[in-house]
Legacy VTK file of the C-alpha trace (Angstrom):
# vtk DataFile Version 3.0
C-alpha trace
ASCII
DATASET POLYDATA
POINTS 146 float
-16.325 -39.266 -3.546
-13.733 -38.471 -6.227
-15.387 -35.106 -6.723
-15.121 -34.268 -3.005
-11.436 -35.240 -2.938
-10.735 -33.212 -6.089
-12.535 -30.125 -4.764
-10.795 -30.445 -1.383
-7.363 -30.672 -3.009
-8.157 -27.797 -5.352
-9.222 -25.589 -2.446
-6.234 -26.597 -0.322
-3.721 -25.685 -3.028
-5.673 -22.683 -4.283
-5.756 -21.096 -0.860
-1.952 -21.347 -0.638
-1.559 -19.485 -3.925
-3.926 -16.762 -2.727
-2.037 -16.351 0.562
1.304 -16.265 -1.246
0.096 -13.503 -3.566
-1.373 -11.420 -0.748
1.560 -11.852 1.612
3.227 -8.420 1.728
6.359 -9.930 3.303
6.807 -12.208 0.287
7.446 -9.163 -1.898
8.904 -6.565 0.484
11.464 -6.597 3.315
9.182 -5.678 6.198
12.090 -5.444 8.643
13.638 -2.581 6.655
12.458 0.964 5.847
13.746 3.148 3.025
12.982 6.770 2.192
13.052 8.125 -1.335
12.343 11.624 -2.591
11.694 12.818 -6.082
9.140 13.873 -8.659
5.919 12.008 -9.375
5.857 10.895 -13.015
2.613 8.905 -12.809
-0.092 8.033 -10.270
-2.259 4.994 -10.981
-5.321 4.944 -8.706
-6.274 1.337 -9.476
-7.047 -2.058 -7.974
-5.540 -4.312 -6.799
-2.818 -1.819 -5.755
-2.402 1.893 -6.408
0.997 2.822 -7.792
3.091 5.971 -7.719
6.031 6.236 -10.099
8.739 8.545 -8.757
11.845 9.794 -10.550
14.763 10.099 -8.128
18.489 10.774 -8.280
20.712 8.112 -6.717
24.000 8.619 -4.812
25.980 8.464 -8.080
23.867 11.256 -9.589
21.986 8.958 -11.972
18.237 9.166 -12.504
16.150 6.203 -11.336
12.432 5.536 -11.516
10.845 3.814 -8.520
7.512 2.030 -8.533
5.838 2.559 -5.176
2.940 0.236 -4.358
0.121 1.090 -1.972
-3.320 -0.167 -1.057
-6.141 -0.723 -3.517
-7.978 2.375 -4.704
-11.035 1.154 -2.778
-9.116 1.208 0.526
-7.443 4.528 -0.309
-10.808 6.082 -1.206
-12.099 5.074 2.260
-9.135 6.988 3.709
-10.087 10.113 1.742
-7.940 9.679 -1.358
-9.042 10.638 -4.874
-7.632 9.823 -8.293
-6.334 13.424 -8.406
-4.419 13.148 -5.128
-1.052 13.165 -6.898
-0.100 14.719 -10.222
2.978 14.435 -12.430
5.477 17.012 -11.238
4.526 16.806 -7.540
7.535 16.583 -5.223
7.231 13.742 -2.723
9.109 11.906 0.009
7.972 8.322 0.477
8.900 5.924 3.250
8.319 2.229 2.761
9.637 -1.296 2.646
12.092 -2.129 -0.159
11.570 -4.939 -2.633
13.007 -8.351 -1.807
14.141 -8.665 -5.433
16.361 -5.578 -5.288
14.259 -3.777 -7.919
13.457 -0.082 -7.467
10.176 -0.831 -5.715
8.701 0.142 -2.348
5.652 -0.946 -0.426
4.717 2.496 0.847
3.829 3.415 4.404
3.880 7.237 4.402
3.955 9.852 1.685
4.901 13.496 2.335
4.169 16.323 -0.092
6.439 19.339 -0.613
4.035 21.563 1.382
4.539 19.347 4.445
1.269 17.447 4.119
1.690 13.849 5.261
-0.643 11.346 3.660
-1.156 7.903 5.119
-2.961 5.107 3.396
-0.214 3.240 1.654
-0.305 -0.320 2.918
-2.242 1.115 5.839
-5.041 -1.370 6.225
-4.318 -1.881 9.919
-4.590 1.831 10.684
-7.853 2.066 8.732
-9.298 -0.940 10.530
-8.309 0.514 13.908
-9.945 3.838 13.009
-13.165 2.052 12.024
-13.042 -0.088 15.167
-12.572 3.001 17.378
-15.524 4.742 15.705
-17.697 1.634 16.060
-16.779 1.229 19.731
-17.497 4.907 20.412
-20.952 4.543 18.833
-21.610 1.372 20.816
-20.578 3.035 24.093
-22.798 6.056 23.404
-25.787 3.807 22.759
-25.027 1.650 25.792
-24.665 4.612 28.146
-27.937 6.300 27.144
LINES 1 147
146 0 1 2 3 4 5 6 7 8 9 10 11 12 13 14 15 16 17 18 19 20 21 22 23 24 25 26 27 28 29 30 31 32 33 34 35 36 37 38 39 40 41 42 43 44 45 46 47 48 49 50 51 52 53 54 55 56 57 58 59 60 61 62 63 64 65 66 67 68 69 70 71 72 73 74 75 76 77 78 79 80 81 82 83 84 85 86 87 88 89 90 91 92 93 94 95 96 97 98 99 100 101 102 103 104 105 106 107 108 109 110 111 112 113 114 115 116 117 118 119 120 121 122 123 124 125 126 127 128 129 130 131 132 133 134 135 136 137 138 139 140 141 142 143 144 145
């Protein structure tokens, strides 16, 4: 009985920690969007979250480095990304949600390259799921209507 109570309590508290860590709104102001532009200094195509480091110039003319967080490399790969998608020196414009802490951090939504290419995938799990759902429904309808 003690073991069941202990395991139940452990799971109850453990689940809260997991939700807190994976809650995007806990880290970023989801009600606000910010756009930054600058030069990529580093692209880390890793799990649990890919990161783009961008050097920008603020309103006072000072250089700042922003850490921009996206989806996991696994999710980005499903959207067509590769580890060579971005290189140091690439010019980018990134739109995303600013950090709640006030640090130079964004949870990215869209990323635009200098050539006009717009790349989704940052924090885009919903869009990816909808794309997969649409494809699955289309396949189902084709099979049903045959």
